[in-house]
N, C-alpha and C positions, 0 to 999 in steps of 0.2 A: 412494428406491429404488422400482422397480416390480417386485414379486415375480411369479413365475410361479404360485405356490401360496400361498394364505392358509388357515391352519388355525385354526378358531374353537373356542373353548370354547363350551359350551351354556348352562348355568345361570349367570345373572348377566352374560352376554355377548350372546348372541342372544335369550334368553328370560328373562322375569321369572317364575320358577317358585315363589317362596317361599311364597305363600299355599297352594298345593296341597300342597307339602311339609309345611307346618305342620299342615294338616288331617290328613294321613296319620300324621305323628308323634304328634299328640295323640290320634288314634284308637287307635294301638297302646298309648300310655301309659294312656289311660282304661280300656282293657280290664282293666288290672291295678291300677287305683286309684293310679297314679303321677302326680306333678305334670305339668301340661301347660305349653306354652310360647307366648310371643308371637312375632309375626313377626320382630322385631328379635333375639330370642334364637335363633330358628332360623337367621337370617341369619348369625349369628356362628359357627354350628356346621357349616355346609355346606361342601362342597368336596373331601371325601375319600371320597366314595362313601356309599351309604345304610347299609351295615353299620356303618361308623365313625360315621355320624350317630346311629344307634340306641345305640351304645355311649356316646356323649357324652350322649345324652338320658336314659339310665337313671340312677336315683339311686345314690349310693354304696352299696356293699354288694349291688348287684344287677347288676353288670357282668360276670358270668361268661359264658362262651361259650354255654352253653345258653340263658340268658336273652336274650342278644344275638340268637341265631338265632331264637328264638321271636318276639321283637318285630319283627325284620326281616321275617319271613314275614308277620306281620300287617300291618305297614307296607306291604309290597309288594303284598299282595292288595288292600288298600284303594286304594293309590295308583294302580295300573294301571287301576282302574275310575273314578278321579276325577282323572286326570292333567292334564286340560285344562279344568277348571271355571273357574279364575281365571287360568291361565297365558296370557301374551300376549307378543308380540315387543316389545322396547324400541323407542322412537321412532326412526324412520328406518332400521331394520334391513332391511326389505323392499327399499327403494330402494337401500341400500348393496350388498346381495348382487346385486341385478339389475344395477347399474352395473359391479360388479367382473366379473361374468360377461360382460357385453357388451364389456368391455375385453380379454377373452380370458384372464382369470385362472382357474386351477382353484381350487375351493373344497372344503374338507373340514371335518369336525367331529371333535374329539377330546375326549371327556367322561369324567368318572368316574361319571356316572349309568349304571345298569345298561343293557345293550345294548337290551333290548326297549323300555324307556322312551325311550331316546335316539332310536331309529328311529321310534317312534310320533310323537313331537313334531316331528321333522324332516319326516316325511311329511304331518302335519296342517298345519303352519304354513308350510312352504316347499316345497310340492309341485312348484313350477315351477323350482326351482333344481337343476341337475344336479351335485350333490356327487360328487366322485370317491371319497370315502370317508366313512362315517358310523360312527364307532367309539365305543363306550362301555365300561363295565366288564364284563368277562367272566371266567368261572371260569378260573383258572390263568394269567391275564394280569395283570401288575402295573399298579397305578393310577398316575396322575400323582402326583408329578413324575418317576417312572421314565420314561426317554426311549423305551422300546420302542414306545409308541404313535406317536411322531413318526416313528421309522424305518419303521413299518408304513405310515403315510400316504405317506411319501416313495416307498416301493417301489410302492405302488398307483398313484401319480401319475407315476412315472418322472422325478422331479425331484431335483436335487442340493440339498444343505443350503443352499448360498449363494443359492439361488433361492426359498427358502421363508421365511415369517414366521408366527409364532403370535400370535394375539390372544386375550387373556383378561382376567378381572377380578380375579385373585388372585395372591398370591406363588407359589402352587402352579403356576399356568400359566407364570409367568415362569421359575421353576426348571426346569419341563419344557422350555421353549424352550432355556434355557442348557445343560441336560444333553443335549439332542438336537443341540446345535451349530447352532441356527438363531436368527434374530433374534426378539425378543419385543416386542410393543406392548401396553401395558396400557390398559384402558378405565376411565374414571372414573365410569361410571353403574351399576356392578355392586354386588357385596356387600362389597367391601373398599375402603378409601380409598387407592387406589394413588397419589394425588397426594402422599401423605406420604413415598413411597419415593424417596429421592434417586437421581438418575441414570437413572430410567426414562423411556422415551418413553410419554407418556400422552395418549390422545385422550379428550376430554370430551363428544363427540357423534359420532353416526354420520357426519355431514358432515365433521367434523374428521378422523376416521379415514380417510375416503375421500381427503382431500387428502394425508394422509401416505402412503397406498398408491399414489396416482396423482399425483405432484407436478406 
């Protein structure tokens, strides 16, 4: 298929953000003397928004809403000022986005990262790509896998479901695509081993993904 619109997840799909997330989580934990985490441990916890990440990171017995809010605020204050220290695009992503745009496809981002962080990273790393929508987590908007974000992107692009595809690195992204009634393609370079999920279309490189989108 050659879709008219490709909706990309951000963390683990377009950008490798784990090291900066790790530093921010560990900063918030260290302020309270709580245990800190390795890159692999953070990788296993991400995907459902920063507030849920903090709830997972907090020790048992300290996961009440007030503590989650406090550590989230400390995390966010640190992260927004150190959001791009280690973060970088995955190999081939710049060329992939450029070629898709040159083929006339519309491109969008749908992330569970908070909106301010999502916009910052897209503007910094992909300023030349004219995304039709860059959507992250916002107050009073449900996170993926709720399909509302898919519907919002489709409305902004003026595209029907059958002409759109979602690309992501997690089961959450594939559930979002299914819930939104659009095709999903998983990538094998992100934070989950999607090659183990039976029946999924999986691209293991940006070039392989390009061939799937432009047969």
